[in-house]
C-alpha positions as CSV (number, residue, x, y, z in Angstrom):
1,M,-20.6,-5.4,12.9
2,T,-24.1,-4.7,14.1
3,E,-27.0,-7.3,13.8
4,E,-29.1,-4.9,11.8
5,S,-26.2,-6.1,8.7
6,P,-25.3,-9.7,7.6
7,R,-22.1,-10.9,8.6
8,N,-19.2,-11.4,5.9
9,G,-20.0,-15.3,6.2
10,Q,-23.7,-14.8,5.4
11,L,-22.4,-12.7,2.4
12,D,-20.4,-15.5,1.2
13,E,-23.2,-18.0,1.3
14,L,-25.2,-15.2,-0.4
15,A,-22.9,-15.3,-3.0
16,A,-22.2,-19.1,-3.5
17,A,-26.2,-19.4,-3.7
18,M,-26.2,-17.0,-6.3
19,T,-23.3,-18.7,-8.2
20,E,-25.5,-21.9,-8.0
21,L,-28.6,-20.1,-9.4
22,T,-26.6,-18.9,-12.3
23,R,-25.4,-22.4,-13.1
24,T,-29.3,-23.3,-12.8
25,F,-30.3,-20.6,-15.2
26,E,-27.4,-21.6,-17.7
27,A,-28.5,-25.1,-17.7
28,D,-31.9,-24.1,-19.3
29,T,-33.8,-26.0,-16.9
30,H,-37.7,-25.9,-16.5
31,D,-39.3,-23.1,-14.2
32,G,-40.0,-25.9,-11.4
33,E,-36.4,-26.8,-11.1
34,I,-35.4,-23.1,-11.0
35,L,-37.8,-22.4,-8.2
36,A,-36.5,-25.6,-6.2
37,T,-33.2,-24.4,-6.3
38,V,-34.3,-20.9,-5.2
39,C,-35.8,-22.6,-2.1
40,A,-32.9,-24.7,-1.3
41,E,-30.5,-21.9,-1.6
42,A,-32.4,-19.7,0.6
43,V,-32.4,-22.4,3.3
44,R,-28.3,-22.5,2.7
45,V,-28.3,-18.5,2.9
46,V,-30.2,-17.5,6.0
47,P,-29.1,-19.0,9.4
48,G,-31.7,-20.9,11.3
49,A,-34.0,-21.7,8.4
50,D,-35.0,-25.2,7.9
51,M,-37.2,-25.3,5.3
52,A,-38.7,-23.0,2.4
53,S,-41.3,-22.6,0.0
54,I,-42.6,-20.1,-2.5
55,T,-46.2,-19.0,-2.6
56,A,-47.5,-17.8,-6.1
57,I,-51.0,-15.8,-6.2
58,D,-52.9,-15.9,-9.5
59,S,-56.3,-14.2,-9.8
60,G,-56.5,-14.2,-5.9
61,A,-55.8,-17.9,-5.3
62,A,-52.7,-18.7,-3.6
63,V,-50.6,-22.1,-4.0
64,T,-47.0,-23.2,-3.2
65,V,-45.0,-23.6,-6.5
66,A,-41.9,-24.7,-4.9
67,S,-40.4,-26.1,-1.5
68,T,-37.8,-28.2,0.1
69,D,-40.2,-30.1,2.8
70,E,-43.9,-31.3,2.7
71,R,-44.2,-29.9,6.1
72,A,-43.9,-26.4,4.8
73,V,-46.4,-27.1,2.2
74,A,-49.0,-28.1,4.9
75,I,-48.2,-24.6,6.8
76,D,-48.8,-23.1,3.4
77,R,-52.2,-24.7,2.8
78,I,-53.7,-23.7,6.3
79,Q,-53.1,-20.1,5.4
80,Y,-54.5,-20.7,1.7
81,G,-57.6,-22.2,3.3
82,T,-58.1,-19.4,6.1
83,G,-57.3,-16.6,3.5
84,D,-54.7,-15.2,5.8
85,G,-51.3,-15.6,7.7
86,P,-47.8,-14.4,7.2
87,C,-46.8,-15.6,3.9
88,L,-50.1,-13.9,2.4
89,Q,-49.4,-10.9,4.2
90,A,-45.9,-10.4,3.0
91,A,-47.4,-11.2,-0.4
92,R,-50.2,-8.6,-0.4
93,S,-48.2,-6.0,1.8
94,G,-44.9,-6.2,-0.1
95,K,-43.2,-6.1,3.4
96,I,-41.1,-8.8,5.1
97,V,-43.0,-10.6,7.8
98,R,-40.5,-12.1,10.8
99,L,-41.9,-13.8,13.9
100,S,-41.8,-16.6,16.5
101,V,-44.6,-18.8,15.9
102,G,-46.0,-18.4,19.6
103,S,-46.3,-14.7,19.1
104,A,-48.5,-15.1,16.2
105,Q,-51.3,-17.0,18.0
106,R,-53.8,-14.2,18.6
107,M,-53.5,-12.8,14.7
108,W,-53.4,-16.5,13.0
109,L,-54.6,-19.2,15.3
110,D,-54.5,-21.8,12.6
111,F,-51.3,-20.8,11.2
112,T,-49.9,-21.1,14.4
113,T,-51.6,-24.5,15.8
114,S,-50.2,-26.2,12.3
115,A,-46.7,-24.9,12.5
116,R,-46.4,-26.2,16.0
117,E,-47.8,-29.4,15.0
118,L,-45.1,-29.7,12.7
119,G,-42.4,-28.4,14.6
120,V,-41.9,-25.1,13.2
121,G,-41.0,-22.2,15.7
122,S,-40.0,-19.6,13.7
123,Y,-41.0,-17.7,10.5
124,L,-39.5,-15.4,7.8
125,A,-41.3,-14.2,4.5
126,A,-40.4,-11.7,2.0
127,P,-42.4,-10.9,-0.9
128,L,-41.4,-12.0,-4.0
129,H,-42.5,-10.4,-7.4
130,V,-41.1,-11.3,-10.5
131,D,-43.8,-10.8,-13.1
132,D,-47.4,-11.1,-13.5
133,R,-47.2,-14.8,-13.6
134,L,-45.0,-14.9,-10.6
135,R,-46.1,-12.9,-7.8
136,G,-46.2,-13.7,-4.1
137,A,-43.6,-14.5,-1.3
138,L,-40.6,-16.5,-0.3
139,N,-41.3,-18.3,3.0
140,L,-38.5,-19.8,5.7
141,F,-39.5,-22.0,8.5
142,G,-37.2,-22.4,11.3
143,F,-37.8,-25.3,13.8
144,G,-36.0,-23.5,16.8
145,D,-38.0,-20.7,18.3
146,H,-35.4,-17.9,17.7
147,G,-37.9,-15.9,15.6
148,F,-35.0,-14.8,13.1
149,R,-33.1,-11.6,13.8
150,D,-33.1,-8.5,12.0
151,S,-29.7,-9.6,10.0
152,D,-31.7,-12.6,8.5
153,A,-34.6,-10.6,7.6
154,H,-31.9,-8.1,6.0
155,L,-30.5,-11.1,4.3
156,L,-33.5,-12.5,3.0
157,N,-34.5,-9.0,1.4
158,L,-31.0,-9.0,-0.3
159,Y,-31.4,-12.7,-1.5
160,T,-34.9,-12.2,-2.8
161,S,-33.7,-8.8,-4.8
162,V,-30.9,-10.8,-6.4
163,V,-33.3,-13.9,-7.1
164,T,-36.1,-11.5,-8.5
165,F,-33.4,-10.0,-11.0
166,G,-32.3,-13.3,-11.9
167,L,-35.8,-14.7,-12.5
168,R,-36.8,-11.7,-14.5
169,S,-33.7,-11.8,-16.9
170,D,-34.5,-15.4,-17.2
171,Q,-38.2,-14.6,-18.5
172,R,-36.7,-12.1,-21.0
173,Y,-34.5,-14.4,-22.2
174,R,-36.9,-17.4,-22.7
175,D,-39.6,-14.8,-24.2
176,A,-37.1,-13.6,-26.8
177,R,-36.0,-17.2,-27.8
178,S,-39.7,-18.1,-28.3
179,L,-40.3,-14.7,-30.3
180,T,-37.1,-15.7,-32.3
181,S,-38.6,-19.4,-33.2
182,Q,-42.0,-17.7,-33.8
183,L,-40.6,-15.1,-36.4
184,K,-38.2,-17.9,-38.2
185,E,-41.5,-19.9,-38.6
186,A,-43.6,-17.0,-39.6
187,M,-40.7,-16.3,-42.3
188,R,-40.7,-19.9,-43.5
189,T,-44.6,-19.9,-43.8
190,R,-44.5,-16.5,-45.5
191,G,-42.0,-18.0,-47.9
192,V,-43.8,-21.2,-49.1
193,I,-47.1,-19.3,-49.6
194,E,-45.2,-16.2,-51.5
195,Q,-43.6,-19.2,-53.8
196,A,-47.2,-20.5,-54.3
197,K,-48.5,-17.2,-55.0
198,G,-45.9,-16.3,-57.7
199,I,-46.4,-19.7,-59.4
200,L,-49.9,-19.1,-59.7
201,M,-49.9,-15.6,-61.3
202,A,-46.9,-16.7,-63.6
203,I,-49.1,-19.8,-65.1
204,H,-52.6,-17.7,-64.8
205,R,-51.7,-14.3,-65.5
206,I,-53.5,-13.2,-62.2
207,S,-53.1,-10.5,-59.8
208,A,-51.1,-11.1,-56.1
209,D,-54.2,-10.9,-54.5
210,E,-56.2,-13.2,-57.1
211,A,-53.5,-15.7,-56.3
212,F,-53.8,-15.6,-52.7
213,G,-57.7,-15.9,-52.8
214,R,-57.3,-19.0,-54.5
215,L,-54.9,-20.6,-51.7
216,V,-57.2,-19.3,-49.2
217,T,-60.1,-20.9,-50.9
218,E,-58.9,-24.1,-51.0
219,S,-57.5,-23.9,-47.2
220,Q,-61.1,-23.3,-46.1
221,H,-62.5,-26.0,-48.5
222,S,-60.1,-28.5,-47.4
223,N,-60.0,-27.2,-43.8
224,T,-56.3,-27.2,-43.9
225,K,-54.1,-24.7,-42.8
226,L,-52.7,-22.0,-45.5
227,H,-49.1,-22.7,-45.4
228,D,-50.1,-26.6,-45.7
229,V,-51.8,-25.8,-48.9
230,A,-49.5,-23.5,-50.3
231,A,-46.5,-26.1,-49.3
232,R,-48.3,-29.2,-51.1
233,F,-49.2,-27.0,-54.0
234,V,-45.4,-26.0,-54.7
235,E,-44.4,-29.8,-54.0
236,E,-46.8,-31.0,-56.6
237,V,-45.8,-28.2,-59.2
238,T,-42.2,-29.1,-58.5
239,A,-42.8,-32.6,-59.0
240,G,-44.8,-32.2,-62.5
241,E,-47.7,-33.5,-60.9
242,S,-50.1,-30.6,-60.5
243,D,-52.4,-28.7,-63.1
244,A,-50.7,-25.5,-61.8
245,A,-53.6,-24.5,-59.8
246,P,-55.0,-25.4,-56.5
247,R,-58.4,-27.2,-56.5
248,T,-61.1,-24.7,-55.7
249,R,-64.6,-25.1,-55.5
């Protein structure tokens, strides 16, 4: 096995990490916890990684949305403040950035200084693009000055590819569930309004449009949602407390 490819043991760690991520997805946890797990498992997967963070870029502004250590967040902030650094380069270029901190001094002096002060000697970042809500990079920090290996970069690239697929699938599931909930609410709302219209039409011998107009007028004058107006009217009629028409002005 050449250094260019992850070893079997590393692939086993990747499989175990994905199993843990799957459990997190299935537990229906919030986004913050999912991204925190992504960071923690990245440290587990890639040899030499001691800390991890996720950079997200929205409308040109970068922010750290998850991390395993506040020192990683501090190094990220230095890059955001200067508008440049390895994590931003990975996010913008769509390519992996791998380096020893010492070799980056000429290009990113502020990043190098902060990293050294916090004991970081190696850095590895991979682009992470899930959707418009999460576009950035997954960043790894090593305390040693090994600079990570080519195989580590390949492994992180594989990991982020699988993570991206999982996050996209999870987001599609959440969107579909939200849409289902909205449709159910719409059906419930429509049902009450149609019921109120039917009562008005039967009692007053008016058209569907005229009945709907009465409901809308009452909604506007009382500053009450149309659904609530219809529901109250149906309830009053059912209880025998109404003159069978919403009050209009």
